[in-house]
C-alpha positions in Angstrom: -0.3 0.1 0.0 3.4 2.6 0.4 2.0 3.8 -3.2 0.2 7.0 -1.5 3.5 7.3 0.3 5.1 7.6 -3.6 2.3 9.6 -4.4 2.7 11.8 -1.7 6.8 12.1 -2.0 6.3 12.8 -5.9 4.3 15.7 -4.9 6.6 17.2 -2.1 9.6 17.1 -3.9 10.1 18.1 -7.2 13.8 16.8 -7.4 14.7 14.3 -10.5 13.3 11.1 -9.5 11.9 7.8 -11.5 9.2 5.5 -11.0 9.5 1.4 -10.6 6.8 -0.8 -11.0 6.5 -4.5 -11.3 4.1 -4.9 -14.7 4.4 -8.9 -14.8 5.3 -11.7 -12.3 6.2 -15.6 -13.4 6.7 -17.4 -10.2 7.1 -17.1 -7.0 8.3 -13.1 -6.3 8.1 -11.1 -3.1 6.0 -8.7 -4.4 3.3 -8.7 -7.0 2.3 -7.1 -9.7 1.7 -3.1 -8.8 4.5 -2.9 -6.1 6.3 0.2 -6.8 9.1 2.3 -5.5 9.9 5.7 -6.1 13.9 6.2 -7.0 15.2 9.6 -6.2 18.6 10.7 -7.9 19.5 11.5 -4.4 20.2 8.4 -3.6 16.7 8.1 -1.2 13.9 5.2 -2.1 10.6 5.3 -1.5 8.8 1.6 -1.6 9.8 -1.4 -2.3 9.8 -3.8 -5.0 11.9 -6.9 -3.2 13.5 -7.6 -0.5 16.6 -5.4 -1.0 18.2 -7.5 -4.4 17.1 -5.4 -6.8 16.9 -1.7 -5.4 20.3 -1.2 -5.7 20.5 -2.2 -9.1 17.5 -0.2 -10.1 19.2 2.6 -8.6 22.3 2.3 -10.9 19.6 1.9 -13.9 17.4 5.2 -12.9 19.9 7.9 -13.8 20.3 7.0 -17.0 16.4 6.8 -17.5 16.4 9.9 -16.2 18.8 11.5 -18.2 17.7 9.8 -21.3 13.5 11.3 -20.6 12.6 7.7 -21.7 10.6 4.6 -20.1 13.0 1.2 -19.6 11.7 -2.4 -19.0 14.0 -4.3 -17.2 13.7 -8.1 -16.3 15.1 -10.2 -13.7 15.0 -13.8 -13.5 14.8 -14.6 -9.8 15.7 -18.7 -10.6 18.5 -20.8 -8.9 20.7 -21.2 -11.6 20.1 -17.9 -13.8 20.4 -15.6 -10.9 23.9 -16.5 -9.8 25.0 -15.1 -13.3 24.6 -11.5 -12.2 26.0 -12.4 -8.8 23.1 -12.2 -6.1 22.3 -15.7 -5.6 19.0 -14.8 -4.3 16.8 -18.1 -5.4 13.4 -16.7 -5.3 12.5 -19.0 -8.1 10.5 -16.4 -10.4 10.9 -13.8 -12.9 9.8 -9.6 -12.8 9.4 -7.3 -15.6 9.8 -4.0 -14.7 9.4 -0.6 -15.9 11.0 2.5 -15.3 10.1 5.6 -15.5 11.0 9.1 -15.5 8.3 10.6 -13.0 7.9 14.5 -15.2 5.9 15.8 -17.7 2.4 14.2 -17.9 3.3 11.3 -16.0 3.7 13.6 -13.2 1.0 15.6 -14.0 -1.4 12.2 -13.7 0.3 11.5 -10.6 -0.6 14.0 -9.0 -4.2 14.3 -10.0 -4.5 11.1 -8.8 -3.2 12.2 -5.4 -5.8 15.1 -5.9 -8.5 12.4 -6.3 -7.9 9.9 -3.9 -7.9 13.0 -1.1 -11.7 13.5 -2.5 -12.3 10.2 -2.0 -12.1 9.2 -5.5 -10.6 6.4 -7.3 -8.9 6.6 -10.6 -7.4 4.1 -13.1 -4.2 4.8 -14.7 -3.7 3.7 -18.3 0.0 3.2 -19.9 -0.1 2.1 -23.3 4.2 1.3 -24.7 6.0 0.2 -27.7 9.7 -0.3 -27.8 9.7 3.4 -28.4 7.0 5.2 -27.2 4.5 5.4 -23.6 1.3 6.5 -23.5 -0.7 7.7 -20.3 -4.8 8.7 -19.3 -6.1 9.1 -16.2 -9.5 7.9 -16.4 -11.7 9.5 -12.7 -15.2 9.1 -13.4 -16.5 5.8 -13.4 -16.8 2.2 -11.3 -13.1 0.3 -11.6 -12.5 -3.2 -10.0 -9.4 -3.0 -7.5 -6.7 -4.5 -9.9 -3.6 -4.2 -12.0 -4.7 -5.6 -16.1 -1.4 -6.5 -17.8 -1.4 -7.4 -21.9 1.0 -7.7 -24.3 0.3 -8.9 -27.9 2.6 -12.2 -28.5 5.3 -10.0 -30.7 6.0 -7.9 -27.5 5.0 -5.0 -29.9 2.5 -3.4 -28.1 1.9 -3.5 -24.4 -0.9 -1.8 -21.8 -1.0 -1.7 -18.1 -4.0 -0.3 -16.4 -3.9 0.2 -12.7 -6.6 1.5 -10.5 -5.1 3.7 -7.8 -7.9 3.7 -4.9 -7.9 6.2 -1.7 -6.9 4.5 1.6 -9.9 2.8 3.2 -10.6 4.8 6.4 -10.4 2.6 9.7 -12.4 4.2 12.6 -11.3 3.6 16.1 -14.0 4.3 18.8 -12.0 4.7 22.4 -8.5 6.5 22.7 -7.9 4.4 25.3 -3.7 3.4 25.9 -3.9 0.2 23.9 -5.2 2.1 21.3 -1.8 3.9 20.5 -0.5 0.3 19.5 -3.1 -0.2 17.0 -2.9 2.8 15.7 0.9 2.9 15.4 0.8 -0.5 12.7 -2.3 0.1 10.9 -0.9 3.2 9.6 2.1 1.0 8.0 -0.3 -1.6 6.0 -2.4 1.1 3.9 -5.1 2.7 6.6 -6.6 6.2 6.9 -7.1 6.2 10.5 -9.9 8.1 12.3 -9.4 8.2 16.5 -13.1 9.0 17.7 -14.0 9.9 21.7 -16.3 11.2 23.3 -13.4 12.3 25.9 -11.4 15.0 24.8 -8.9 15.1 26.8 -7.4 11.3 25.4 -8.5 12.0 21.9 -6.2 14.9 20.9 -3.0 15.4 17.7 -0.3 15.1 20.5 -1.3 11.3 21.5 -2.3 10.7 17.5 -0.5 13.3 15.7 -0.8 11.0 11.9 -4.7 10.1 12.7 -7.6 12.3 12.3 -9.4 12.6 15.6 -13.1 13.1 15.6 -14.7 13.9 19.4 -17.8 13.7 20.6 -20.8 10.8 21.5 -21.6 7.8 19.1 -24.2 9.7 17.5 -22.9 12.6 17.1 -19.2 11.2 15.6 -21.7 8.5 12.8 -22.7 12.3 11.1 -20.1 13.7 11.5 -18.4 11.0 10.3 -20.7 9.7 7.6 -19.5 6.1 8.2 -20.7 4.2 4.8 -20.1 0.9 3.5 -16.7 1.2 2.1 -15.8 1.9 6.4 -13.8 -0.5 9.1 -14.8 0.3 12.5 -13.1 -1.0 15.6 -15.2 -0.5 19.2 -13.1 -0.4 21.9 -13.7 2.3 23.8 -14.1 -0.4 27.1 -16.9 1.3 28.0 -20.4 -0.9 27.7 -22.8 1.8 27.2 -21.4 3.8 24.7 -19.9 0.3 22.5 -23.0 -0.8 22.6 -24.6 3.0 21.5 -21.9 2.7 18.7 -22.8 -0.6 17.7 -26.4 0.2 17.6 -26.0 3.3 15.1 -23.4 1.4 12.8 -24.6 -2.5 12.3 -27.6 -0.9 10.1 -24.4 1.1 7.9 -23.1 -2.6 6.8 -19.5 -2.0 7.2 -16.4 -3.5 5.6 -15.7 -4.4 8.8 -16.7 -4.1 12.5 -14.2 -5.7 15.1 -15.2 -5.4 19.1 -12.6 -5.3 21.5 -13.3 -7.5 24.7 -14.3 -11.2 26.3 -16.7 -13.3 25.2 -18.7 -12.4 27.9 -18.7 -8.7 27.0 -19.6 -9.7 23.7 -22.5 -11.5 25.1 -23.5 -8.5 26.8 -23.2 -6.2 24.1 -25.5 -8.5 21.4 -28.2 -9.4 24.0 -30.8 -8.0 21.8 -29.5 -9.1 18.4 -27.5 -11.7 16.2 -23.8 -11.4 15.5 -23.9 -10.3 11.7 -21.0 -11.7 9.4 -19.3 -8.2 9.0 -18.9 -8.4 13.0 -15.5 -9.8 14.2 -16.2 -10.3 18.3 -13.9 -10.6 19.7 -11.7 -9.1 17.3 -8.2 -10.2 16.1 -6.7 -13.2 14.6 -6.9 -16.1 17.3 -2.8 -16.2 17.8 -2.5 -16.4 21.4 -1.8 -12.4 21.7 -1.4 -11.1 25.1 -0.4 -7.6 25.7 -1.3 -4.4 23.6 1.4 -4.6 21.4 0.4 -8.5 20.0 -3.1 -7.5 20.3 -2.3 -4.6 18.0 -0.4 -7.1 15.3 -3.5 -9.7 16.1 -6.2 -6.8 14.7 -4.0 -5.6 12.0 -3.5 -9.3 10.5 -7.3 -9.5 10.4 -7.8 -6.7 9.1 -5.3 -7.6 6.1 -6.8 -10.3 5.6 -10.5 -9.2 5.5 -9.3 -6.0 2.7 -7.7 -9.5 1.1 -10.7 -11.1 0.6 -12.3 -8.7 -0.8 -9.5 -8.0 -3.2 -10.4 -11.7 -3.9 -13.5 -11.8 -4.8 -13.7 -8.6 -6.6 -11.8 -10.5 -9.3 -13.4 -13.9 -9.2 -16.4 -11.7 -10.2 -14.7 -9.4 -12.2 -13.1 -13.3 -14.0 -16.7 -14.8 -14.5 -18.0 -11.9 -16.4 -15.5 -11.8 -19.0 -15.5 -15.9 -18.8 -19.4 -15.8 -19.4 -19.0 -12.8 -22.0 -16.7 -15.0 -24.1 -19.3 -18.2 -24.3 -21.7 -15.9 -25.4 -20.2 -13.8 -28.0 -20.0 -10.8 -26.2 -16.1 -11.0 -26.3 -13.4 -11.3 -28.9 -11.6 -14.9 -29.0 -8.2 -14.1 -27.5 -4.9 -14.9 -29.7 -3.6 -17.8 -28.0 -6.9 -19.4 -27.7 -6.9 -20.2 -23.9 -9.3 -17.6 -22.6 -11.5 -20.0 -21.1 -8.9 -22.5 -19.3 -7.1 -19.0 -18.3 -10.3 -17.6 -16.6 -11.2 -20.8 -15.1 -7.5 -20.7 -13.5 -7.7 -17.5 -12.5 -11.2 -17.7 -10.9 -10.0 -21.0 -9.4 -7.2 -18.9 -7.6 -9.4 -16.5 -6.4 -11.8 -18.9 -4.8 -9.3 -20.2 -3.3 -7.2 -16.9 -1.8 -11.5 -15.5 -1.2 -12.5 -19.4 1.1 -8.4 -19.1 3.0 -10.1 -15.5 4.2 -13.9 -16.6 5.0 -12.5 -19.7 6.9 -11.2 -17.4 9.8 -14.0 -14.6 9.8 -16.4 -16.9 11.9 -17.5 -15.3 14.7 -16.0 -16.4 17.9 
């Protein structure tokens, strides 16, 4: 999720920099397609595309990319028998293709526009289309985008396209500004969430305690109205005040948020839900069952659950998109692919997405 950090860094610094993006992965890779890293010619790097084995080589290539003003495509073969030839002997077992682009002109302008649109709560899609010599860019703002990356090329490799959706950070509202929330806030900001600390006690809910979070003070009804909670939000109820937690739960259950996590013991959960059933979007008690003890370990279990929920949503979205493409090809709504394997590929991807979705859902049963 460091793409947002990359965009912020581009906005903050106009000095020469090169954007590295993984466009295609074959076999195992530490990072997936779509991962980005900003390489500043000053030596600073924001983001990462490997566990550290590629960054130095990419930094050396970035200088020539900036000097030429032209993009470059790089392929790394990390199979054990191949990557020993260039010295690192990483042995990850996969091939990685990366696109290097000087952050200037139209690309810089579109990336800054993407950051602006995200700040307004809108997702955008950055389209790239390139041949051996030229690259073209377009930014689509108005539309409903599948949160994914598409990468296609013809058989001769003469024309390549990549479509990358850049979505706003999902919002995580932490209701309750107690001491234990500090650890959750600290780890959640590193996994790509926009954090809001909400509490009725102004002495606890302050920017001094939570400098990198948005702070909102008020009673549950005021907070729900002020924050305009909606179906894309994540909520963690953790004030440890039974009455306030129960009121927040009553107000937010009808909103069908992505996720509502509730801190506390099973006995406390029963007190909160004495008059209604626990719906599927509620995790109570919150966090994955890893035997966590204390604020820091509990924060890890909560963060792991948030990642799993977010990944489950993405895998369902990919599966539905592939299913739509598959059925449209069966009924003549899509041209046959050049390699004649559209149905087999669609089926394989759908099965993969189903496995990911199933793995995520298996741990989502309320305790």
